[in-house]
C-alpha positions in Angstrom: 30.7 -11.8 -14.1 27.9 -9.4 -13.4 24.4 -10.1 -14.6 24.4 -7.7 -17.5 27.6 -9.0 -19.1 26.5 -12.6 -18.6 23.1 -12.0 -20.2 24.5 -10.2 -23.2 27.0 -13.0 -23.8 24.2 -15.7 -23.5 22.0 -13.9 -25.9 24.7 -13.5 -28.5 25.7 -17.2 -28.3 22.2 -18.5 -28.2 21.5 -16.7 -31.5 24.8 -18.1 -32.9 26.3 -14.6 -33.5 29.9 -13.7 -33.4 30.9 -10.4 -31.6 31.3 -8.9 -35.1 27.9 -10.0 -36.3 26.3 -8.9 -33.0 28.0 -5.4 -33.2 26.8 -4.9 -36.8 23.3 -5.8 -35.9 23.2 -3.0 -33.3 25.4 -0.5 -35.1 28.1 -0.6 -32.5 31.8 -1.6 -32.6 33.1 -5.1 -32.1 35.3 -3.6 -29.3 32.2 -2.3 -27.5 30.6 -5.7 -27.6 33.8 -7.2 -26.1 33.9 -4.5 -23.4 30.2 -5.2 -22.5 30.9 -9.0 -22.2 34.0 -8.6 -20.2 32.5 -6.0 -17.8 34.9 -3.2 -18.9 31.9 -1.1 -19.9 28.3 -0.9 -18.8 25.6 -0.5 -21.5 23.1 2.2 -21.1 19.4 1.6 -20.7 18.7 2.6 -24.3 20.9 -0.2 -25.6 19.3 -2.7 -23.2 15.9 -1.6 -24.3 16.8 -2.2 -28.0 18.3 -5.6 -27.1 15.2 -6.7 -25.2 12.9 -5.6 -28.0 15.1 -7.2 -30.7 15.1 -10.6 -29.0 11.7 -10.4 -27.2 13.0 -10.7 -23.7 12.2 -8.7 -20.6 14.5 -6.0 -19.3 14.3 -7.9 -15.9 16.8 -10.4 -17.2 19.5 -7.7 -17.0 18.9 -7.0 -13.4 21.5 -8.3 -11.0 19.6 -10.0 -8.1 20.9 -10.8 -4.7 21.2 -14.4 -3.6 18.7 -13.8 -0.8 15.2 -12.3 -0.9 15.4 -8.6 -0.1 13.9 -7.2 3.1 11.6 -4.3 2.5 13.2 -2.3 5.2 16.5 -2.4 3.2 15.0 -1.1 0.0 15.3 2.5 -1.3 14.3 4.3 -4.5 17.3 5.1 -6.6 17.2 7.9 -9.2 19.4 8.2 -12.2 18.8 10.4 -15.4 15.3 11.2 -14.1 14.4 7.4 -14.0 13.9 5.3 -10.9 14.9 1.9 -9.7 14.6 -0.2 -6.6 17.9 -0.7 -4.8 18.6 -3.1 -1.9 21.0 -1.1 0.2 22.0 -4.1 2.4 22.8 -6.6 -0.4 24.1 -3.8 -2.7 22.1 -4.9 -5.7 19.3 -3.5 -7.8 15.9 -5.3 -8.0 15.1 -3.3 -11.1 16.8 -1.2 -13.7 16.4 2.6 -13.9 13.4 2.5 -16.2 10.4 3.7 -14.1 8.9 7.1 -13.7 7.3 6.3 -10.3 7.8 3.8 -7.6 5.8 3.2 -4.4 7.5 0.8 -2.0 5.2 -1.3 0.2 5.8 -2.9 3.6 4.1 -6.1 2.3 6.9 -6.6 -0.3 4.7 -5.8 -3.4 6.0 -2.5 -4.9 4.0 -0.5 -7.5 6.1 0.7 -10.4 4.9 2.6 -13.4 6.0 4.6 -16.5 4.4 7.7 -18.1 3.4 5.7 -21.1 0.8 3.8 -19.1 2.9 0.8 -18.0 2.0 -0.5 -14.6 3.4 -3.5 -12.6 4.2 -5.0 -9.2 7.7 -5.9 -8.2 8.3 -8.3 -5.4 11.3 -8.6 -3.0 13.1 -10.9 -5.4 12.8 -8.5 -8.3 10.1 -10.5 -10.1 7.8 -8.3 -12.2 4.1 -8.8 -12.7 2.8 -6.5 -15.4 -0.8 -5.1 -15.4 -1.5 -4.2 -19.1 -5.3 -3.9 -18.5 -5.2 -1.5 -15.5 -4.1 2.0 -14.6 -2.8 2.6 -11.0 -4.7 5.9 -10.4 -3.9 6.7 -6.8 -0.4 7.5 -5.6 -0.2 4.8 -2.9 1.6 1.5 -2.2 0.1 -2.0 -2.4 -1.4 -2.9 0.9 -3.8 -5.4 2.5 -4.0 -7.8 -0.4 -5.6 -5.4 -2.9 -5.1 -2.1 -4.6 -7.7 0.2 -6.4 -7.2 0.4 -10.2 -8.9 1.7 -13.3 -9.8 -0.9 -15.9 -8.6 0.5 -19.3 -11.5 -1.2 -21.1 -14.6 0.0 -19.3 -13.0 2.9 -17.3 -14.4 1.5 -14.1 -12.5 1.2 -10.8 -11.9 -2.2 -9.2 -10.0 -3.7 -6.3 -7.6 -6.2 -7.7 -5.2 -8.6 -6.0 -1.5 -9.2 -6.8 -2.4 -11.6 -9.6 -4.6 -9.0 -11.3 -7.9 -10.8 -10.3 -10.8 -8.5 -9.7 -11.9 -8.7 -6.1 -14.8 -6.2 -6.3 -17.6 -5.0 -8.6 -16.8 -1.9 -10.7 -17.4 1.7 -9.5 -16.8 5.1 -11.1 -14.3 5.6 -8.3 -12.8 3.6 -5.5 -10.4 5.1 -3.0 -8.9 4.2 0.4 -11.0 5.2 3.5 -8.0 7.1 4.7 -4.9 8.3 2.9 -2.4 8.1 5.7 -3.2 4.6 7.0 -4.5 2.2 4.4 -6.0 -0.5 6.6 -8.1 -2.3 4.0 -11.4 -0.3 3.9 -12.4 1.5 0.7 -15.1 3.9 -0.5 -16.9 3.0 -3.8 -18.6 5.9 -5.5 -20.9 6.0 -8.6 -21.9 9.3 -10.2 -25.4 10.3 -11.5 -23.8 12.9 -13.7 -20.1 12.4 -14.6 -19.7 15.9 -15.8 -20.9 17.5 -12.6 -19.7 14.6 -10.4 -23.1 14.4 -8.7 -22.9 11.3 -6.5 -25.6 8.7 -7.0 -24.2 6.0 -4.7 -21.7 5.6 -1.9 -20.7 2.3 -0.5 -18.0 0.9 1.8 -15.9 -2.0 0.5 -13.6 -4.3 2.5 -10.3 -5.7 1.1 -12.0 -9.0 0.2 -14.1 -7.0 -2.3 -17.4 -7.4 -0.4 -19.6 -4.4 0.0 -20.6 -3.6 3.6 -24.3 -3.9 4.3 -24.7 -0.3 5.3 -25.7 2.9 3.5 -23.6 6.0 3.7 -24.8 9.6 3.9 -22.7 12.7 3.2 -22.9 15.5 5.7 -20.8 18.6 6.3 -18.6 16.6 8.7 -18.0 13.7 6.3 -19.4 10.3 5.4 -21.3 8.3 7.9 -23.3 5.1 8.2 -27.0 6.0 8.0 -28.2 3.3 10.4 -28.1 3.7 14.1 -25.0 2.1 15.6 -24.5 1.1 19.2 -21.1 0.9 21.0 -21.4 -2.9 20.9 -22.0 -2.8 17.2 -19.0 -0.5 16.8 -16.7 -3.0 18.5 -18.1 -5.7 16.3 -17.4 -3.6 13.2 -13.8 -2.9 14.3 -13.2 -6.7 14.6 -14.7 -7.3 11.1 -13.3 -4.4 9.1 -10.6 -2.7 11.1 -10.2 0.6 12.9 -10.8 2.6 9.7 -14.5 2.0 10.3 -14.4 4.6 13.1 -14.3 7.3 10.4 -17.9 6.2 9.4 -19.5 5.5 12.7 -22.3 8.0 13.5 -21.1 10.6 15.9 -23.9 9.8 18.5 -21.7 6.9 19.6 -19.1 9.4 20.8 -21.4 11.5 23.0 -20.6 9.2 26.0 -17.1 9.3 27.5 -17.4 5.6 28.5 -17.5 4.6 24.8 -14.0 6.0 24.2 -12.9 3.8 27.1 -14.6 0.7 25.7 -13.0 1.2 22.2 -9.5 1.8 23.5 -9.7 -1.2 25.9 -10.9 -3.3 23.0 -8.1 -2.4 20.5 -5.3 -2.5 23.1 -6.1 -6.0 24.2 -3.9 -9.0 23.4 -6.9 -10.6 21.7 -7.1 -7.7 19.2 -3.4 -7.8 18.5 -3.3 -11.5 17.9 -6.0 -11.1 15.2 -4.4 -8.1 13.5 -1.0 -8.3 12.0 -1.0 -4.5 11.6 -2.3 -3.9 15.1 0.2 -1.2 15.9 -0.8 0.8 12.9 -4.5 0.1 13.5 -4.2 1.3 17.2 -2.3 4.5 16.2 -4.9 5.3 13.6 -7.7 4.7 16.0 -6.2 7.0 18.7 -5.6 9.7 16.2 -9.2 9.4 14.8 -10.8 9.3 18.3 -8.8 12.4 19.3 -10.1 14.2 16.2 -13.6 13.2 17.0 -13.3 14.3 20.6 -12.4 17.8 19.4 -15.7 18.0 17.5 -18.1 16.0 19.7 -18.9 17.1 23.3 -19.0 13.9 25.3 -20.9 13.5 28.6 -20.3 11.2 31.5 -18.2 10.9 34.7 -14.4 10.8 35.1 -12.3 7.8 36.0 -8.9 7.3 37.6 -5.7 6.8 35.7 -5.5 3.2 36.9 -8.9 2.5 35.4 -7.9 4.3 32.2 -4.8 2.1 31.7 -5.7 -1.4 32.9 -2.5 -3.3 33.4 -3.7 -6.5 31.5 -3.8 -4.4 28.3 -0.1 -3.6 28.6 1.8 -6.2 30.6 1.8 -8.6 27.6 3.7 -6.1 25.4 7.4 -6.9 25.4 8.6 -3.6 24.1 8.7 -1.1 27.0 9.2 1.9 24.8 6.2 1.0 22.7 4.2 0.3 25.9 5.0 3.7 27.4 4.3 5.5 24.2 0.9 3.9 23.9 0.0 4.8 27.5 1.0 8.4 26.8 -1.1 8.7 23.7 -4.1 7.1 25.4 -3.9 9.6 28.3 -3.8 12.5 25.7 -7.0 11.2 24.2 -8.7 10.8 27.6 -7.7 14.3 28.6 -9.1 15.7 25.4 -12.5 14.1 26.2 -12.2 15.0 30.0 -12.5 11.3 30.9 -9.7 11.6 33.5 
């Protein structure tokens, strides 16, 4: 017996209705009810929606879950009649029905689902749904790093909230990820002096725990940067505290010395860094991409080094995956050639 036919039968019996009484209540035939309960016919989503509304139950009860928790890598977005669902391709079961207008799968197992009528929720890898009636998910992004930026429907302010809907930050007119391609837990909070003209009054950096970084930001033609002078030692400290996204905001003076690229790369490719960062591979890839972009804009000075110095063996011999190790070396050499370090 599949989940849908079992639930329909349970609902009918729990309300002490015969198949005939049940059919009359929903303006369908007794034969149709019998077919539903015996798995000979599958009800459409409109009927299930009516059923859930009539008996005050969630549509989630009709979803056939797998016996085991789904693995995010096995999940795909399934489309049917212009509506979306989450399907576990390995177990061959749906975590949700086809009732959503947008779905953003997340590696962490918390998937954002929404409807055009303003409904927003998180679905976990067991198909459990956590609704967020008070918030709008503004940005087209997945749930990452413990929080997600949302708009509060009551005060129209943006907040970072956790998976339980608790506010982790103060409110801003806007909060967005520091980078769109790699969401590594650093966000920009923005307040406007004039909403109509979007004149910025305040720009602050927020970490995923909701705390505001103790640095002021200034906007230039090249982007947003920390106003205070930052040394290379301070840069490494900031990377450890807030992740490699902070490189986007470090003043460009830091990158006028070739040796600073070497110090940053050696720092983030060390075993110590990897042990402290569960998303270290993503963080490293983002850092190398960002440093390469910076190198194209900032002329760095300093001497050259040998390839052996550029790729210290202790930063790679602990990596078990040979392909990953060789790919990383290749990308580092690309960076160093861009900055003429080797």
